[in-house]
C-alpha positions as a printed Julia matrix, in Angstrom:
473×3 Matrix{Float64}:
  72.78  125.8    95.01
  72.37  122.34   96.2
  75.95  121.17   94.28
  77.4   123.86   95.52
  76.82  123.37   99.17
  77.7   119.79   98.64
  81.15  120.56   96.52
  81.71  123.03   99.66
  81.08  120.24  102.19
  83.23  117.83  100.67
  86.12  120.49   99.96
  86.25  121.59  103.62
  86.37  117.69  104.56
  89.55  117.28  102.21
  91.29  120.47  103.52
  90.58  119.07  106.86
  92.22  115.69  106.09
  95.1   117.31  104.71
  95.75  119.27  107.37
  95.94  116.21  109.76
  98.3   114.72  107.29
 100.59  117.48  107.1
 100.53  117.94  110.99
 101.01  114.32  111.76
 104.23  114.44  109.35
 106.38  116.05  111.87
 106.1   113.05  114.01
 108.1   111.01  111.38
 111.51  110.54  113.08
 112.57  106.95  111.51
 111.04  104.36  109.4
 109.15  102.9   112.56
 107.57  106.17  112.76
 106.87  106.11  109.09
 105.42  102.72  109.26
 103.87  102.09  112.48
 103.63  105.6   114.27
 105.95  104.35  116.74
 103.85  101.74  117.98
 101.88  104.51  119.94
  98.38  103.75  119.02
  95.55  103.31  121.51
  92.78  100.85  121.24
  90.12  102.96  120.07
  92.32  104.66  117.47
  93.85  101.22  116.26
  90.33   99.48  116.07
  88.64  102.4   113.8
  91.6   102.53  111.63
  91.68   98.65  111.26
  88.31   98.69  110.02
  88.17  101.81  107.76
  91.03  100.37  106.04
  89.72   97.0   105.49
  85.85   97.77  104.48
  86.81  100.84  102.53
  84.78  102.07   99.51
  83.09   98.7    98.76
  81.1    98.7   101.97
  79.19  102.12  101.21
  79.03  101.22   97.52
  80.01   97.65   96.25
  77.9    95.91   99.35
  75.0    97.9    98.99
  74.81   97.28   95.07
  75.15   93.73   95.02
  72.09   93.84   97.62
  70.29   95.97   95.09
  71.02   93.85   92.2
  70.69   90.15   93.74
  68.94   90.46   97.08
  70.0    89.59  100.64
  71.61   86.02   99.96
  75.2    86.66   98.99
  75.86   90.47  100.61
  73.96   88.73  103.82
  76.44   85.8   104.03
  79.33   87.84  103.03
  78.45   90.44  105.86
  78.2    87.23  108.31
  81.46   85.89  107.12
  82.95   89.25  107.49
  82.01   89.93  110.91
  83.12   86.44  112.04
  86.49   86.7   110.47
  86.78   90.0   112.11
  86.31   88.92  115.77
  88.64   85.77  115.22
  91.49   87.82  113.57
  91.42   89.96  116.55
  90.64   86.71  119.05
  93.52   84.73  117.23
  95.99   86.72  115.68
  96.24   90.28  116.85
  97.8    89.47  120.68
 100.13   86.68  119.13
 101.12   88.75  116.47
 102.01   91.91  118.53
 103.98   90.4   120.94
 106.04   87.95  118.56
 106.79   91.04  116.55
 108.84   92.56  119.1
 110.37   89.23  119.96
 111.44   88.74  116.21
 113.75   91.46  116.32
 111.05   94.19  116.37
 109.54   93.68  112.92
 107.81   96.66  111.29
 105.96   94.9   108.44
 104.34   91.46  107.53
 106.68   90.54  105.2
 109.38   91.73  107.88
 108.0    89.52  110.26
 107.87   86.32  108.29
 111.58   86.71  107.48
 112.42   86.94  110.99
 109.99   84.26  112.17
 111.49   81.74  109.62
 115.15   83.02  110.19
 115.18   83.93  106.29
 118.63   85.89  106.2
 118.52   86.11  102.35
 115.45   87.83  101.91
 113.54   85.3   100.01
 110.44   85.01  102.13
 110.61   88.92  102.69
 110.85   89.33   98.88
 108.01   87.06   97.79
 105.66   88.63  100.25
 106.5    92.24   99.29
 106.05   91.36   95.48
 102.56   89.97   96.41
 101.54   92.69   98.15
 102.64   95.23   95.71
 100.65   93.6    92.89
  97.22   92.79   94.84
  97.46   96.26   96.75
  97.8    98.02   93.09
  94.56   96.43   92.42
  92.86   97.35   95.75
  94.22  101.11   95.07
  92.73  101.04   91.65
  89.07   99.78   93.23
  89.46  102.89   95.61
  89.76  105.26   92.48
  86.81  103.74   90.69
  84.77  105.02   93.74
  85.97  108.22   93.3
  85.13  108.77   89.97
  81.91  106.84   90.1
  81.02  109.1    93.19
  81.21  112.48   91.69
  80.16  111.6    88.12
  76.94  110.18   89.56
  76.77  113.26   91.96
  77.44  116.04   89.47
  77.66  114.61   85.87
  81.57  115.49   85.73
  83.7   113.26   83.69
  84.67  110.08   85.43
  88.21  110.1    84.44
  89.26  113.68   85.33
  87.14  112.99   88.76
  89.05  109.89   89.35
  92.47  111.27   89.03
  91.61  114.32   91.36
  90.45  112.2    93.95
  93.6   109.96   93.33
  95.88  113.19   93.48
  94.23  113.99   97.14
  94.88  110.54   98.83
  98.58  110.73   97.33
  99.56  113.7    98.72
  98.44  113.33  102.24
  99.99  109.57  102.37
 103.29  110.26  100.91
 103.62  113.49  103.21
 102.22  111.83  106.71
 103.12  108.26  106.57
 101.76  105.67  108.79
 100.78  107.97  111.77
  98.52  110.47  109.33
  96.94  107.45  107.86
  95.57  105.95  110.98
  94.56  109.46  112.55
  92.49  110.08  108.95
  90.97  106.6   109.17
  89.75  107.14  112.65
  88.03  110.08  111.59
  86.94  108.52  108.34
  85.49  105.52  110.07
  83.35  107.37  112.38
  82.43  109.53  109.41
  81.61  106.12  107.58
  79.61  104.89  110.43
  77.63  107.97  110.51
  76.63  107.81  107.05
  75.53  104.21  106.72
  73.15  104.9   109.79
  71.73  108.43  108.2
  70.92  106.77  105.1
  69.78  103.41  106.43
  67.18  105.62  108.31
  66.4   107.54  106.11
  65.67  104.89  103.49
  63.45  102.84  105.84
  61.22  105.93  106.62
  60.97  106.94  102.86
  60.05  103.36  102.02
  57.09  103.6   104.08
  58.3   101.38  106.85
  59.66   97.66  107.35
  56.5    96.05  106.56
  55.46   97.57  103.19
  59.44   97.02  102.19
  59.28   93.74  102.84
  55.98   92.86  101.2
  57.39   94.38   98.01
  60.61   92.65   97.66
  59.05   89.11   98.66
  57.54   89.26   95.33
  60.6    89.1    93.55
  61.88   85.38   93.15
  64.6    84.38   95.71
  65.6    88.14   96.67
  65.04   87.59  100.36
  65.86   84.25  100.34
  69.01   83.06  102.23
  69.78   79.95   99.84
  68.96   81.36   96.57
  70.16   84.28   94.49
  67.74   86.8    92.58
  68.41   86.63   88.74
  67.78   90.02   87.17
  66.93   89.23   83.44
  69.02   91.25   81.17
  68.94   92.79   77.39
  71.18   90.95   75.35
  71.94   93.88   73.36
  72.56   96.54   76.02
  73.31   94.56   79.35
  70.49   96.24   81.0
  68.02   94.8    83.34
  64.8    94.53   81.56
  61.49   96.37   82.68
  58.1    95.43   81.91
  54.73   96.99   83.0
  57.04   99.42   84.85
  58.55   96.76   87.06
  62.31   95.16   86.67
  62.43   91.64   85.36
  63.86   88.66   87.48
  64.02   85.21   86.3
  64.17   81.88   88.31
  66.56   82.27   91.4
  70.07   80.79   91.12
  72.24   78.97   93.69
  74.84   81.25   95.36
  78.54   80.92   96.3
  79.42   80.06   99.99
  80.08   83.75  100.83
  81.02   83.07  104.03
  84.51   82.36  102.92
  85.29   86.17  102.49
  85.87   85.9   106.36
  88.86   83.6   106.09
  90.62   86.42  103.98
  91.16   88.27  106.99
  94.12   86.11  108.66
  96.14   87.34  105.6
  95.29   90.9   105.27
  98.25   93.27  105.77
  96.34   96.51  105.9
  94.79   94.77  108.8
  97.49   92.78  110.41
 100.23   96.07  110.48
  97.37   97.52  112.73
  98.11   94.81  115.22
 101.49   95.52  115.03
 101.26   99.32  116.0
  98.91   99.23  118.88
 100.38  100.49  121.92
 100.22   97.32  124.13
  99.08   93.61  124.18
  96.74   94.42  127.02
  94.77   96.87  124.96
  93.95   94.24  122.4
  90.87   93.38  123.73
  89.21   96.52  123.83
  89.84   96.81  120.2
  88.39   93.74  119.18
  84.95   94.7   120.86
  85.07   98.16  119.09
  85.89   96.79  116.17
  83.59   93.7   115.69
  80.85   96.04  117.12
  81.49   98.6   114.26
  81.71   95.63  111.61
  78.59   94.26  112.43
  76.53   97.73  112.34
  78.16   99.04  109.53
  77.41   95.66  107.39
  74.06   95.31  108.52
  73.17   98.96  107.58
  75.01   98.56  104.17
  73.11   95.53  103.05
  69.73   96.92  104.16
  70.43  100.17  102.32
  70.41   97.94   99.17
  67.54   95.99   99.97
  65.45   99.31  100.56
  66.72  100.73   97.57
  65.33   98.35   95.04
  61.74   98.95   97.09
  62.22  102.8    96.4
  63.98  102.62   92.76
  62.8    99.45   91.54
  63.64  100.18   88.05
  66.43  103.09   87.98
  69.37  101.34   88.17
  69.67   98.65   85.8
  73.12   97.59   85.51
  75.75   96.07   88.03
  77.82   99.46   87.84
  74.96  101.59   88.2
  73.38   99.66   91.2
  76.84  100.32   93.04
  75.55  103.93   93.05
  72.32  103.27   94.96
  73.9   104.87   98.23
  74.72  108.29   96.45
  71.37  108.3    94.91
  69.37  107.63   97.89
  71.71  110.06   99.66
  71.1   112.88   97.28
  66.98  112.09   97.17
  66.52  111.82  100.85
  68.83  114.35  102.46
  69.33  118.25  102.47
  72.64  119.59  100.73
  74.74  119.85  103.66
  73.95  116.57  104.97
  74.12  114.9   101.98
  77.63  116.45  101.55
  78.48  114.83  104.93
  77.24  111.66  103.7
  78.99  111.87  100.48
  82.3   112.53  102.17
  82.06  109.43  103.94
  82.01  107.47  100.42
  84.95  109.52   99.76
  86.71  108.63  103.35
  86.3   105.13  103.09
  88.12  105.42   99.71
  90.95  107.77  101.04
  91.22  105.49  104.18
  91.8   102.7   102.35
  93.93  103.59   99.26
  96.08  105.58  101.7
  96.69  102.21  103.6
  97.3   100.43  100.71
  99.9   102.59   99.33
 101.41  102.92  102.66
 101.87   99.12  103.06
 102.86   98.22   99.43
 105.52  101.21  100.12
 106.97   99.93  103.15
 107.28   96.68  101.27
 109.53   97.69   98.49
 111.5   100.01  101.07
 111.84   97.59  103.91
 111.78   94.01  102.28
 113.07   94.6    98.73
 115.27   97.5    98.72
 116.94   97.17  102.31
 116.04   93.53  103.08
 117.54   91.98   99.35
 119.1    95.03   97.65
 121.07   97.42   99.96
 121.13   95.99  103.65
 123.19   98.87  104.94
 120.9   101.48  103.67
 120.03  104.38  105.88
 116.35  105.35  107.03
 116.37  108.22  104.68
 117.27  105.96  101.64
 114.75  103.64  102.41
 112.14  106.38  103.05
 113.01  107.67   99.42
 112.63  104.44   97.94
 108.92  103.86   99.7
 107.99  107.29   98.31
 109.12  106.64   94.78
 106.86  103.2    95.02
 104.07  105.14   96.09
 104.32  107.24   92.83
 104.49  103.62   90.98
 101.47  102.31   92.69
  99.45  105.69   92.23
 100.04  105.77   88.6
  99.3   101.92   88.51
  96.09  102.26   90.26
  95.13  105.11   88.12
  95.34  102.68   84.93
  93.41   99.94   86.94
  90.66  102.69   87.48
  90.3   104.04   83.95
  87.52  101.64   82.97
  84.54  103.19   84.44
  82.37  100.03   84.13
  84.44   98.12   86.62
  82.64   96.66   89.43
  84.24   97.6    92.69
  82.73   94.64   94.63
  84.33   92.29   91.85
  87.9    94.1    91.94
  87.93   93.89   95.69
  87.14   90.2    95.68
  90.1    89.36   93.44
  92.67   91.32   95.55
  90.97   90.03   98.82
  91.17   86.48   97.77
  94.9    86.82   96.53
  96.06   88.23   99.99
  94.12   85.94  102.06
  94.95   82.74  100.11
  98.67   83.84  100.19
  99.17   85.12  103.74
  96.33   83.71  105.83
  97.38   79.83  106.26
 100.97   81.27  106.68
 100.01   83.51  109.2
  98.05   81.23  111.25
 100.75   78.81  111.26
 103.85   81.12  112.19
 101.76   81.88  115.34
 100.59   78.37  116.29
 102.61   75.74  114.64
 106.28   75.44  115.9
 107.09   73.14  112.91
 106.33   75.8   110.26
 109.39   76.43  108.5
 111.19   78.61  105.71
 110.23   76.04  102.81
 106.84   75.43  103.76
 106.3    79.76  104.35
 107.66   79.66  100.54
 105.67   77.02   99.05
 102.35   78.44  101.25
 102.6    82.04   99.38
 103.35   81.16   96.03
 100.46   78.19   96.06
  97.91   80.27   97.51
  98.88   82.87   95.02
  98.87   80.58   92.22
  95.6    79.11   92.93
  93.47   82.51   93.06
  95.2    83.74   89.69
  94.7    80.01   87.89
  90.97   80.24   89.14
  90.08   83.38   88.6
  91.35   83.41   84.95
  90.9    79.75   83.78
  88.56   77.78   85.93
  86.02   80.32   86.91
  85.12   81.02   83.29
  84.15   77.32   82.76
  80.71   78.42   84.56
  78.58   76.3    86.98
  80.12   74.99   90.02
  83.51   76.35   88.85
  82.18   80.06   89.13
  82.68   80.61   92.49
């Protein structure tokens, strides 16, 4: 009966989201409507949509899982960096980008803005930018599908691969039908649901753990767990990769140094899924309201996510012994603490995070291919109808690639997201700031910036990071 109630709640939620997608599909009269919702988004909807598509499923699974596994340092500094990055992105970029996108011949995508800003009539800049977006966003989509598979496999014991594919299909359907406006409106709903889910589970875990004092006392006994400068180091069984357990307690070794996780915040300046929201807001004057809403949502949600992982370790010290299992702590706590219907609502919040993010990544990847490669490079006289056909074909390709990326059920959501985040941040972040604040920035510099940023991430991640030590950042 419990599972039936949870499943019924999720189905109701999915039907509601699909109806929203179909309803707003009627508003797509041209490519500007499909990609930007006609630049008619108010400050509340814009802010909530930006945060829901930005934070994605790693906020509810990856972040609590990291906190559960390693303590407060890494997720804590990551959260601070992301909160600062959110504020600075809205402060430094949003207003200027919204204004300049209209000045530069009404740019409707980020590659389109770069091309028009640097007078690139041959489509070199927009093509490079579009390819980078397609590559890293396809990885991002895969991370969201991993979440869906883990979610339902953990809840009901269903096959991971079957659940992952079903969830991916649902996301694909309402994205391909509805376009940007449906994505933004469902993001708004999902952002509210994510916030509610985090708050409910956080309050429930603190109460069940016996209060703050008892929780802190337990966690202090773990070496480095509550340190702001060191990371708790779980001792693993070499044969199974699981954390060792002795006398009913998980075993930790000497704490290790941590990477400078504040750097996560730097990535915001290059995140197309957030930047495109700046293009769609109704007016420049409403950016300030959106900044306040977005930053407040971000601070509270990140704080709850980190605390859920920490308190989860005190409640369930030996239950989740691998990094993959640790990322299910939010789901396990929801099942343990909440009534069936409420658990269904909270679980829908996790699904909401996956849907909001993957739909945004799909629509931005599709716009990059349709507008920037097809119309910008291959067929300059293409009609809006032809561009939208190409965009929807691109959605299918990204959808299939995302399933391929997600097929390994042992993938770490946090690690997959960090790879894509680094790639997009390094490729577009410095270029976006220079394009808005430096008059001498030019086409050659733009190309060099994008290529060097992408190359640095690929080389570091695949060749330098495996060396370990100080290089394993």
